[in-house]
C-alpha angles and dihedrals in degrees: 000000000000094000091050090051091051089048093053094039107028093171088073086075090063111113117258107273120249131188090260096049093045092050090049091049093047092053091047094047092051091048093052091046091058086062101034097056097062091036091053091054091047095049092046086057090050091050092051096242132117116285092248089063087069092053091048089052090053092047120059098002091058092053093046091049090054095044096050102031129085102234114072091198099053110113112211124202143088116341133180102251097044090047093051090047090049094053093042092051097047099038090077093055103042139013114259114259096029126116088244091056092051093046090050090052092055090044090054090051088054095049097046089048091052090052092052095046091050091048090051096045093050092041090241093148085124087077087076086074087074086074103067124198095249090051092046090047092051092048095047093049092048094044090050089055091047093049092049093050092045091057096050094086091054092040091053099033094243120149102248119238111212115198099154093256123089089208093057093040090055092047090052090046091056090049091050096049090108089062095058120135106247096209092048091048090049095049092043096050090041089054090052091047092053092049093048096047094045092048092048101044107021106023093164092063113091096249097184092055093045092049093047093051093047096047093045090055091045091048092049092049093048092043084231094180092056096051095058100279126133117243134177091248125181117005114193114247121228140037124322119260111254104225137153110262112251105253116206102180094208092054092041093055087048090052097048096093091047092048091053091051092049090049091053098040096045094047091049085058092049092043092054089052093047094049094050093048091046091054093047094048097035092233133127133241136194116231094198092051089047090052088055092047094049092044094051088049089056093046092050090048089057090056095052104050096267146119136251113294134200143180112286117219095201096047092041090054088047091050091052093042090051092062103259111173102181143007088274087089089070089045089054089046091054091051090052090052086051092054090049090052092049101042117005111048092100088067089065096055097100097042105129118232091222086066090054090050089051089052091051094048092050090049097051096039087070087058094060109100112157091173088072088065089053093049091051090054092048090052097047137345089226091054091047093051092047090053093046094044090051092047094048095043093049093051095044095045097045130161082035090062094152087071089057095060092043089055088049092052092046091050095049091048090049090050091049092051091046090053091052092049095048107028124172114284120187123195125200141182127206120259125212092275093044091261118146117253111193116227113237137180088269092054118101112272090227132030139159097251114149094194126046129178126214124191118197113193102193145057110288104230141140093283095061104019092104090047089057091047092050090052091052093048090048091054088049092053096046095047110050092175093054115138104161131030113194117201115203099214101180091110095048100098095160135040122183136187096269091052091049092053091046093051091047091055092042092053091052092048093049093047090054088055094047095254123133118214115207133175129217128204096353115185123247092252090054091050093046092052092044091053095045093049100042091248091121090055091049092051094039126248090243090062095068113090133186093222144013091245091055092054092048092049088056089050091055 
């Protein structure tokens, strides 16, 4: 009963608070809030929703994520990738700025949250393996480029041209550079400069907060909003209305693929943070419980006029570095956001949107790591191609970037299946000292070898059984004097019914042609299946050897 209660209410496992831990959590919560407030406004802009949606996302969802997750340091709220995916998924269904657009955003939060909760409840965290590192790397790099390009119109004060293609939009942006708004460009570049200088020379100073304060004062003094500049403007005071999301079943079905992608990508972000913090603190975490926590946070966001949320790597790292001891730091952070919503939103009125664009650009530039694509290619050609395909598809299909990652996942799965259908097979002949000489393209097509060796480096299953059989029959055709074929079975870690039937037929065929089929160093699983199915009897118990040398000694 106790374990079930802890499973349903994981925050009950938090240590009893003391004055010291509460003080540490309060300081950490305040520190994170100084970053999360401007980031929330910026990511709401990126998602195409009102600024207050960002504050709502940093309020109740952040507390729920901490209460029902497994990592006490994970900071939940709006993040760049999830915000971009949200805008990209909804823009095809509704025009930005309309009530239908906002309703679709909250519906997307609900759907993606349901996906995550279900995966956590049914312990389906293994589904995250569908999103390989090369695919995620290709997507993140392309998404960072797309985000940067999407913020340039706001940063420079150019009226954006939306054609449905990031390539065309960028081309039109270049053509419209002469029409930029000088004051917007000045404030945008100045914001970038402040962030760069503070990060370079005083990295411990909260650069985002300092920049926001400076640019808000400058904007107010210049009356930026009255000279054609874009400002945050009025942000409604008070708590969000808790309402049931409007569910349009036609739109909901259309959003299902996007919701699944957001569930995968946002949790990969959260998982990366949890892993890093678990290593640093030498503590554990439960990926399925974290799925439930992150899913509930998204569901709650949909009930309070907000957008999909996720675990933030930068804010989580700051939470840990600021000395947080328990999840109470996120609770204190939520209380601080509540105070901002109740009393301090007027202070954000003059905040210029070019400053928010600069903040977004600085945040996502850190995500660009083209060397990861190179590393993927160095590790495996398939991994490299998966990364490049994902990168290219995400760029070309932007703003529908969710299709890019689906293409990447499909490609990586297809490559995985292809590798299983056509695994590496090495063929050797014996040298004068019984050493193995691998047969290459330059080797003679036919020779008079009486003994040949085949090494099969994969599970022998239905998908590649015919491939194995074809390789054996080719050896038989190319070596008319063949008397013994030795199979190095070290790499065969799985044998299924299709492979067993194929081997039985192959043994009969080879015997009829005077060729003996033997196996060397077969794994225990192989032998167990062979004995249960009668394959060992068909081959002959005496034709299984512990080593290649043993099989050659018998030959002699």
